[in-house]
KOLTI-393931 format. One line per field, with one value per residue (C-alpha): residue number from 1; residue in one letter; chain; x, z negated, y. Coordinates in nm, 3 decimals, decimal comma. Each point is the difference from the previous one (the first is absolute). Layout:
N
k = NUM; ...
r = A; ...
c = A; ...
X = X; ...
Z = Z; ...
Y = Y; ...
END
This chain:
190
k = 1; 2; 3; 4; 5; 6; 7; 8; 9; 10; 11; 12; 13; 14; 15; 16; 17; 18; 19; 20; 21; 22; 23; 24; 25; 26; 27; 28; 29; 30; 31; 32; 33; 34; 35; 36; 37; 38; 39; 40; 41; 42; 43; 44; 45; 46; 47; 48; 49; 50; 51; 52; 53; 54; 55; 56; 57; 58; 59; 60; 61; 62; 63; 64; 65; 66; 67; 68; 69; 70; 71; 72; 73; 74; 75; 76; 77; 78; 79; 80; 81; 82; 83; 84; 85; 86; 87; 88; 89; 90; 91; 92; 93; 94; 95; 96; 97; 98; 99; 100; 101; 102; 103; 104; 105; 106; 107; 108; 109; 110; 111; 112; 113; 114; 115; 116; 117; 118; 119; 120; 121; 122; 123; 124; 125; 126; 127; 128; 129; 130; 131; 132; 133; 134; 135; 136; 137; 138; 139; 140; 141; 142; 143; 144; 145; 146; 147; 148; 149; 150; 151; 152; 153; 154; 155; 156; 157; 158; 159; 160; 161; 162; 163; 164; 165; 166; 167; 168; 169; 170; 171; 172; 173; 174; 175; 176; 177; 178; 179; 180; 181; 182; 183; 184; 185; 186; 187; 188; 189; 190
r = M; A; A; V; V; L; A; V; V; G; F; F; V; T; D; R; F; G; T; Q; W; A; L; F; G; P; D; G; D; E; L; D; R; A; R; L; E; S; G; R; L; V; L; R; A; K; G; A; S; L; A; D; C; S; P; L; V; C; T; V; G; D; R; H; Y; E; A; E; I; E; F; E; L; D; E; G; V; Q; A; G; M; A; L; F; Y; D; G; R; G; H; L; G; L; G; F; D; G; R; T; M; F; T; H; Q; F; G; E; E; Q; A; W; M; R; T; K; A; P; A; R; R; Y; R; I; R; L; R; N; A; A; H; N; V; A; F; D; Y; A; L; D; D; G; P; W; I; R; Q; D; W; Q; R; E; V; S; G; Y; H; H; N; V; F; G; G; F; L; A; L; R; I; A; L; F; A; I; G; R; G; E; V; R; W; R; R; F; R; Y; R; A; L; Q; A
c = A; A; A; A; A; A; A; A; A; A; A; A; A; A; A; A; A; A; A; A; A; A; A; A; A; A; A; A; A; A; A; A; A; A; A; A; A; A; A; A; A; A; A; A; A; A; A; A; A; A; A; A; A; A; A; A; A; A; A; A; A; A; A; A; A; A; A; A; A; A; A; A; A; A; A; A; A; A; A; A; A; A; A; A; A; A; A; A; A; A; A; A; A; A; A; A; A; A; A; A; A; A; A; A; A; A; A; A; A; A; A; A; A; A; A; A; A; A; A; A; A; A; A; A; A; A; A; A; A; A; A; A; A; A; A; A; A; A; A; A; A; A; A; A; A; A; A; A; A; A; A; A; A; A; A; A; A; A; A; A; A; A; A; A; A; A; A; A; A; A; A; A; A; A; A; A; A; A; A; A; A; A; A; A; A; A; A; A; A; A
X = -0,871; -0,142; 0,254; 0,080; 0,213; 0,074; 0,215; -0,196; 0,077; 0,303; 0,132; 0,089; -0,215; -0,139; 0,139; -0,147; 0,233; -0,167; -0,283; 0,128; 0,387; 0,220; 0,315; 0,101; 0,164; 0,042; 0,177; -0,163; 0,077; 0,006; -0,250; 0,271; 0,173; -0,304; -0,181; -0,174; 0,140; -0,142; -0,197; 0,328; 0,009; 0,362; 0,113; 0,355; 0,184; 0,068; 0,194; 0,209; -0,260; -0,324; -0,078; 0,064; -0,061; -0,341; -0,152; -0,351; -0,257; -0,307; -0,248; -0,223; -0,267; -0,025; 0,172; 0,052; 0,215; 0,220; 0,211; 0,203; 0,252; 0,245; 0,241; 0,360; 0,266; 0,310; 0,307; 0,041; -0,347; -0,093; -0,432; -0,262; -0,265; -0,122; -0,232; 0,085; -0,152; 0,251; 0,406; 0,011; -0,277; 0,049; 0,057; 0,127; 0,184; 0,233; 0,234; 0,316; 0,047; 0,190; -0,085; -0,314; -0,026; -0,260; -0,104; -0,168; -0,043; 0,152; 0,321; 0,074; 0,128; 0,340; 0,059; -0,226; 0,090; -0,026; 0,133; -0,330; 0,170; -0,259; -0,110; -0,374; -0,155; -0,348; -0,084; -0,362; -0,103; -0,232; -0,153; -0,216; -0,119; 0,317; 0,255; 0,170; 0,217; 0,164; 0,070; 0,211; 0,098; 0,336; -0,106; -0,226; 0,123; -0,218; -0,174; 0,247; -0,080; 0,220; 0,129; -0,107; -0,392; -0,112; -0,335; -0,050; -0,319; 0,210; 0,048; -0,252; -0,017; 0,006; 0,351; 0,155; -0,232; -0,189; -0,332; 0,069; -0,024; 0,218; -0,045; 0,167; 0,281; 0,258; 0,289; 0,336; 0,325; 0,300; 0,031; -0,180; -0,314; -0,265; -0,208; -0,307; -0,268; -0,258; -0,148; -0,259; -0,170; -0,268; -0,174; 0,029; -0,254; 0,060
Z = 2,041; -0,329; -0,307; -0,302; -0,259; -0,247; -0,271; -0,120; 0,184; 0,150; -0,314; -0,256; -0,254; -0,181; -0,082; 0,301; -0,096; 0,002; 0,232; 0,267; -0,054; -0,090; -0,030; 0,218; -0,210; -0,281; -0,331; -0,374; -0,048; 0,377; -0,098; -0,211; 0,323; 0,067; -0,122; 0,093; -0,033; 0,108; 0,329; 0,065; -0,052; -0,134; 0,123; -0,144; 0,232; -0,006; 0,221; 0,313; 0,264; 0,116; -0,107; -0,307; -0,151; -0,046; 0,192; -0,089; 0,225; 0,078; 0,231; 0,223; 0,246; 0,317; 0,340; 0,098; -0,306; -0,071; -0,345; -0,096; -0,292; -0,137; -0,236; -0,136; -0,177; -0,199; 0,112; 0,022; 0,131; 0,337; 0,035; 0,213; 0,193; 0,102; 0,113; -0,201; -0,009; -0,183; -0,020; 0,307; 0,220; -0,033; 0,192; -0,065; -0,048; -0,285; -0,077; -0,265; -0,020; 0,328; 0,231; 0,116; -0,012; 0,202; -0,126; 0,162; -0,088; -0,304; 0,023; 0,143; 0,375; -0,114; 0,398; -0,041; -0,282; 0,085; -0,191; -0,180; -0,282; -0,173; -0,368; 0,084; 0,240; 0,141; 0,227; 0,165; 0,102; 0,257; 0,070; 0,269; 0,128; -0,155; 0,205; -0,256; -0,015; -0,169; -0,062; -0,226; -0,167; -0,145; -0,249; 0,180; 0,330; 0,267; 0,092; 0,195; 0,137; -0,122; 0,323; -0,094; 0,025; -0,147; 0,104; -0,329; 0,104; -0,107; -0,363; -0,142; -0,202; 0,355; -0,004; -0,359; -0,179; -0,377; 0,083; 0,007; 0,156; 0,183; -0,234; -0,010; -0,261; -0,128; -0,145; -0,196; 0,052; -0,226; -0,303; -0,128; 0,079; 0,274; -0,012; 0,240; 0,124; 0,190; 0,117; 0,228; 0,181; 0,285; 0,242; 0,325; 0,323; 0,227
Y = 0,842; -0,115; 0,103; -0,252; 0,116; -0,206; 0,218; 0,348; 0,224; -0,174; 0,011; -0,257; 0,127; -0,284; -0,339; -0,257; -0,293; -0,310; 0,154; 0,142; 0,014; -0,324; -0,115; -0,319; -0,307; 0,229; -0,106; 0,022; 0,330; 0,134; 0,283; 0,173; 0,108; 0,252; 0,301; 0,299; 0,309; 0,326; -0,107; -0,226; -0,380; -0,093; -0,307; -0,146; -0,206; -0,325; -0,319; 0,025; -0,024; 0,025; -0,354; -0,022; 0,381; -0,098; 0,269; 0,225; -0,175; 0,149; -0,237; 0,218; -0,193; 0,228; -0,064; 0,290; 0,219; 0,282; 0,050; 0,246; 0,070; 0,246; -0,034; 0,069; -0,279; -0,017; -0,045; -0,398; -0,042; -0,085; 0,032; -0,034; -0,120; -0,343; -0,201; -0,329; -0,372; -0,134; -0,011; -0,147; 0,205; 0,363; 0,285; 0,354; 0,334; 0,108; 0,284; 0,012; 0,384; -0,047; -0,307; -0,124; -0,335; -0,258; -0,282; -0,334; -0,378; 0,001; 0,171; 0,391; 0,010; 0,188; 0,049; 0,246; 0,224; 0,373; 0,312; 0,142; 0,224; 0,238; 0,040; -0,152; -0,191; -0,044; -0,330; -0,057; -0,359; -0,051; -0,318; -0,035; -0,356; -0,153; 0,243; 0,218; 0,282; 0,208; 0,347; 0,176; 0,368; 0,117; 0,300; 0,273; -0,168; -0,093; -0,364; -0,167; -0,398; -0,270; -0,211; -0,307; -0,091; -0,348; -0,203; -0,179; -0,268; -0,290; 0,143; -0,253; -0,312; -0,236; 0,164; 0,058; -0,181; 0,071; 0,135; 0,405; 0,326; 0,183; 0,353; 0,320; 0,015; 0,239; -0,097; 0,104; -0,223; 0,020; 0,230; 0,322; 0,154; 0,123; 0,233; -0,006; 0,199; 0,087; -0,357; 0,040; -0,254; -0,018; -0,218; 0,069; -0,046; -0,252
END
């Protein structure tokens, strides 16, 4: 398997805003929400949903890939990883310290909420030719496959408009901060 790491040694150690990472739909002072701190990216939460939180997005060109992230969050924040086209076209997995949330098509799927108490979370997203699966781990626990796998070939301009791409996104909803570290990306062979 060929591997491409998008952050130096899997950590956020350099400012890659505008070249690798960008905030979706940013306000004029949006970059004030983010800072680098001891190999971590600290992102202040915003908004009430994945659709309006201005997630941090990263465009990738591979059809088969895996991305992984680790994070800790403050009380009052829901944070996670998603594939994000726009406010209507996204899917992802989020945590708030007590609960796991599943997002799709512009809304959180409340019927899928699951207890997931932890101080630290890891999420792994795998996209194999538009078939997406999420795994997660609580603190130092084992990887757990999230039950709801999705096919995302319809997440494109002909459905949502806008001439955008389906991108990996890190999101922080609510109030408080998230401390992200160990982002890892690798292309997978078909």
